[in-house]
C-alpha positions in Angstrom: -97.0 103.2 -48.1 -97.3 99.8 -48.9 -94.7 97.1 -47.9 -93.5 97.0 -51.6 -93.0 100.9 -51.8 -90.9 100.6 -48.3 -88.8 98.2 -50.1 -88.6 99.9 -53.3 -87.9 103.3 -52.1 -84.3 102.4 -50.6 -83.4 100.0 -53.2 -83.8 103.0 -55.8 -82.0 105.3 -53.5 -79.1 103.3 -53.2 -78.9 102.4 -57.0 -79.0 106.2 -57.7 -76.0 106.9 -55.4 -74.0 103.9 -56.6 -74.2 105.2 -60.0 -73.0 108.9 -59.2 -70.4 108.1 -56.4 -67.4 106.7 -58.4 -67.6 110.0 -60.5 -68.2 112.4 -57.5 -65.1 110.4 -55.5 -62.9 109.3 -58.2 -59.9 109.0 -55.8 -62.1 106.6 -53.6 -63.2 103.8 -56.6 -61.3 101.0 -55.3 -62.8 101.4 -51.5 -66.2 102.0 -53.0 -65.8 98.8 -55.0 -64.5 96.9 -51.8 -67.9 98.6 -50.1 -70.0 96.3 -52.3 -67.6 93.1 -52.0 -68.1 93.9 -48.0 -72.0 93.8 -48.7 -71.6 90.5 -50.5 -69.5 88.9 -47.9 -72.3 89.8 -45.4 -75.2 88.6 -47.1 -73.6 85.5 -48.3 -72.6 84.6 -44.7 -76.1 85.2 -43.4 -77.4 82.7 -45.4 -76.0 80.0 -43.1 -75.1 82.2 -40.1 -78.5 84.2 -39.7 -81.3 82.5 -42.1 -80.3 78.8 -41.2 -78.3 79.3 -37.6 -75.1 77.5 -38.9 -72.2 79.6 -38.0 -69.5 79.0 -40.9 -65.9 80.3 -40.5 -64.9 78.8 -43.7 -67.0 80.8 -46.4 -63.6 82.7 -47.2 -62.2 79.3 -49.0 -64.7 79.6 -52.0 -63.7 83.4 -52.5 -60.1 82.5 -52.3 -61.1 79.5 -54.9 -62.8 81.6 -57.1 -59.8 84.3 -57.3 -57.2 81.5 -58.4 -59.4 79.6 -60.6 -60.3 83.0 -62.4 -56.6 83.9 -62.4 -55.1 80.7 -63.6 -57.4 80.5 -66.7 -57.1 84.2 -67.6 -53.1 83.2 -67.5 -53.1 80.0 -69.1 -56.3 79.5 -71.7 -54.9 81.7 -74.1 -57.7 84.3 -74.2 -57.9 87.9 -74.6 -58.5 89.8 -71.1 -62.2 90.2 -71.3 -63.0 86.9 -72.8 -60.7 85.1 -70.1 -62.1 87.1 -67.5 -65.7 86.2 -68.1 -64.9 82.4 -68.9 -62.9 82.8 -65.6 -65.5 84.0 -63.3 -67.9 81.6 -64.8 -65.2 78.6 -64.2 -64.5 80.0 -60.5 -68.6 80.2 -59.7 -68.7 76.7 -61.1 -65.6 75.2 -59.4 -66.5 76.8 -56.1 -70.1 75.3 -56.0 -68.6 71.6 -56.9 -66.3 71.9 -53.8 -69.0 73.3 -51.4 -71.2 70.5 -52.3 -68.2 67.9 -51.8 -67.3 69.4 -48.5 -71.1 69.9 -47.4 -71.8 66.3 -47.8 -69.3 65.5 -45.0 -69.1 68.9 -42.8 -73.0 69.6 -42.3 -73.7 66.4 -40.8 -71.9 68.3 -37.9 -73.7 70.7 -35.7 -73.1 73.4 -33.3 -69.5 74.4 -32.1 -68.5 71.3 -34.1 -69.4 72.6 -37.5 -68.0 76.0 -36.7 -64.2 74.5 -35.6 -64.6 72.5 -38.7 -65.3 75.1 -41.0 -62.4 77.2 -39.3 -59.8 74.6 -40.3 -60.9 75.0 -44.3 -59.5 78.4 -44.9 -56.2 77.6 -42.9 -55.5 74.6 -44.7 -56.3 76.1 -48.0 -53.9 79.1 -47.4 -51.1 76.7 -46.6 -51.7 74.7 -49.3 -51.8 77.4 -51.6 -48.6 78.9 -50.3 -46.7 75.7 -51.1 -48.1 75.3 -54.7 -45.7 76.7 -57.2 -48.2 76.5 -60.1 -50.1 79.3 -58.6 -47.1 81.2 -57.3 -47.1 79.4 -53.7 -46.1 82.0 -51.1 -44.8 84.5 -53.8 -48.3 85.3 -54.7 -49.6 85.5 -58.2 -50.0 88.4 -60.6 -53.4 89.0 -62.6 -53.3 90.0 -66.1 -53.0 93.6 -66.7 -56.1 95.5 -67.5 -56.2 96.7 -71.0 -58.2 99.8 -70.4 -56.6 103.4 -69.9 -55.6 104.8 -66.4 -58.2 104.5 -64.0 -60.6 102.3 -66.1 -59.7 99.1 -64.1 -60.7 100.6 -60.8 -64.1 102.1 -62.6 -64.8 98.6 -64.3 -64.5 96.5 -61.1 -66.5 99.3 -59.1 -69.4 98.4 -61.4 -68.8 94.8 -61.7 -68.8 94.5 -58.1 -72.1 96.9 -57.8 -74.2 94.5 -60.2 -72.8 91.3 -58.3 -73.7 92.8 -54.9 -77.4 93.7 -56.4 -78.0 90.4 -57.9 -77.0 88.5 -54.8 -79.4 90.7 -52.8 -82.1 89.9 -55.2 -81.5 86.3 -55.5 -81.5 86.1 -51.8 -84.8 88.1 -51.4 -86.4 85.7 -53.9 -85.3 82.3 -52.3 -86.2 83.7 -48.7 -89.7 84.3 -49.8 -90.2 81.0 -51.0 -90.1 77.2 -49.5 -86.4 77.4 -49.5 -86.6 80.3 -47.0 -89.0 78.6 -44.9 -87.1 75.3 -44.8 -84.0 77.3 -43.6 -85.5 78.9 -41.2 -87.2 75.6 -39.9 -83.6 74.2 -39.4 -82.7 77.4 -37.3 -85.4 77.3 -35.2 -85.2 73.7 -34.4 -83.5 71.1 -36.7 -84.7 67.8 -35.3 -88.6 68.7 -35.5 -87.7 70.0 -39.2 -86.6 66.3 -40.1 -89.3 64.7 -38.1 -91.9 67.0 -40.6 -89.9 65.1 -43.5 -87.3 67.9 -44.5 -84.0 66.8 -46.0 -82.0 68.8 -43.7 -78.6 68.2 -45.0 -79.6 68.6 -48.5 -81.0 72.1 -47.6 -78.0 73.0 -45.8 -75.7 71.9 -48.6 -77.8 74.1 -51.3 -77.4 77.0 -49.0 -73.8 76.7 -48.8 -73.4 76.1 -52.6 -75.5 79.5 -53.1 -72.9 81.2 -51.0 -69.8 79.5 -52.7 -71.3 80.8 -56.0 -71.7 84.5 -55.2 -68.1 84.4 -53.4 -66.4 82.5 -56.2 -67.5 85.4 -58.7 -66.3 87.9 -56.1 -62.9 86.3 -55.6 -62.4 86.7 -59.4 -63.5 90.0 -59.3 -61.2 91.1 -56.2 -58.1 89.4 -57.6 -58.1 91.5 -60.7 -59.1 94.6 -59.1 -56.1 94.2 -56.7 -53.9 92.8 -59.4 -52.0 90.5 -57.0 -53.1 87.5 -55.1 -51.5 86.6 -51.8 -52.6 83.3 -50.6 -52.7 83.8 -46.8 -53.6 87.9 -46.6 -55.9 88.3 -49.8 -57.3 85.0 -51.3 -57.6 82.8 -47.9 -57.6 85.9 -45.3 -59.5 84.2 -42.7 -58.1 86.7 -39.8 -59.7 89.7 -41.8 -62.2 88.9 -44.7 -63.6 85.7 -43.1 -64.1 87.2 -39.6 -65.6 90.4 -41.3 -68.4 88.4 -42.9 -69.4 87.4 -39.4 -69.2 90.8 -37.8 -70.9 92.8 -40.5 -73.8 90.5 -40.4 -74.2 90.5 -36.6 -73.6 94.2 -36.8 -76.4 95.1 -39.2 -78.8 92.4 -37.8 -78.1 88.7 -38.8 -81.5 86.9 -40.2 -82.7 89.7 -42.3 -82.2 90.8 -45.6 -81.2 94.2 -45.2 -79.6 93.7 -42.0 -76.1 92.6 -43.5 -76.1 95.4 -45.8 -76.5 98.2 -43.2 -73.7 96.2 -41.3 -71.3 96.0 -43.9 -71.8 99.6 -45.2 -71.4 101.0 -41.5 -68.5 98.5 -40.8 -66.7 99.5 -44.0 -66.8 103.2 -43.8 -65.8 103.1 -40.0 -63.1 100.9 -41.2 -61.7 103.5 -43.9 -62.3 106.1 -41.7 -60.1 104.6 -38.9 -57.5 103.6 -41.3 -57.3 107.1 -42.4 -57.4 109.2 -39.2 -56.5 106.7 -36.5 -53.1 104.9 -38.1 -51.8 102.7 -35.7 -54.9 102.6 -33.5 -57.3 101.7 -36.2 -57.7 98.0 -34.9 -58.2 99.3 -31.3 -61.1 101.7 -32.7 -62.6 99.0 -34.8 -62.6 96.4 -31.8 -64.2 99.1 -29.5 -67.0 99.9 -32.1 -67.7 96.0 -32.2 -68.0 95.9 -28.5 -70.2 99.2 -28.4 -72.3 97.5 -30.9 -72.6 94.1 -29.1 -73.3 95.6 -25.9 -75.6 98.3 -26.9 -77.2 96.8 -30.0 -77.3 93.1 -29.2 -80.0 92.5 -32.0 -78.0 94.5 -34.7 -78.6 98.0 -35.7 -81.9 96.7 -37.7 -83.2 94.9 -35.0 -82.6 97.8 -32.4 -84.3 100.3 -34.8 -87.4 97.7 -35.3 -87.7 97.4 -31.6 -87.7 101.2 -31.0 -89.6 102.3 -34.2 -91.9 99.5 -35.0 -94.4 101.5 -36.8 -91.6 102.2 -39.4 -91.8 98.6 -40.4 -95.6 98.4 -40.5 -96.0 97.1 -37.0 -98.7 98.2 -34.9 -98.1 97.8 -31.1 -101.1 97.6 -29.2 -101.5 99.8 -26.0 -103.8 100.2 -23.0 -105.9 102.7 -24.4 -106.5 100.7 -27.9 -107.7 98.1 -25.7 -110.0 100.1 -23.9 -111.4 101.6 -27.1 -111.8 98.0 -28.3 -114.1 97.1 -25.5 
């Protein structure tokens, strides 16, 4: 099978499953919608953390900004629900990109752990600001407009919206990784000083990469705010201790620096998390922590990296053996 065929088969299988799952499991539509959001989290974090080698802990900032921007426009712009939602999602994406460009000009001059620590403070600061801002509900949170459809329609609509957004994110990243942009950010990961010496404007590429993450995270924030129906500044919008950490863990779990790794990692992580919450209530965090330890110890390259190492022929990699060398002579 050609490389194109190997990529097309899993995409078609996932697409077919995604179309029928909300009807086969109607009671789990919210959890299934969050699965696509988690996949988007892992994909967008991997742009910086995997493909470029910059471990950002501040991506949750753009998710929260998008959530609030979308909700405020829906509440104050005077539109009906769906026009307000789509305008709000567009504004959320644009506003998140603008903030990423402004912050990137300063923070992306930092490297290594200095950059990681600097970004860690972004989500914390944003959560504190939102908690004291009365216009967006302050610490009491903010309620999003009521979905106008029938009971159950909200979950189904936002399930498919999240699915489409995750697919578009995957396809966009697949396209840009295959071009000059992908080569440039990989060069930054391998050796940023040499990349600069070869004439790459590294800060510009880093800023653009962060803006790409912010674009999709802003839209995801608007969708999740409406899916949940309530925005809490610390536990939902700028939840660095949960969503912010999960982004990193899921990409590492599946295999960072790859396209399919974050998808696999997010799926495994989310499914196991839901299983632990269902059957190990009270011990779910302990079980989740043990799962992470097992993966880090036994799968240091992530799930995809482990599979590639042990089954290289599945990825079209031919391993030369001593017999092959003798035959060649």
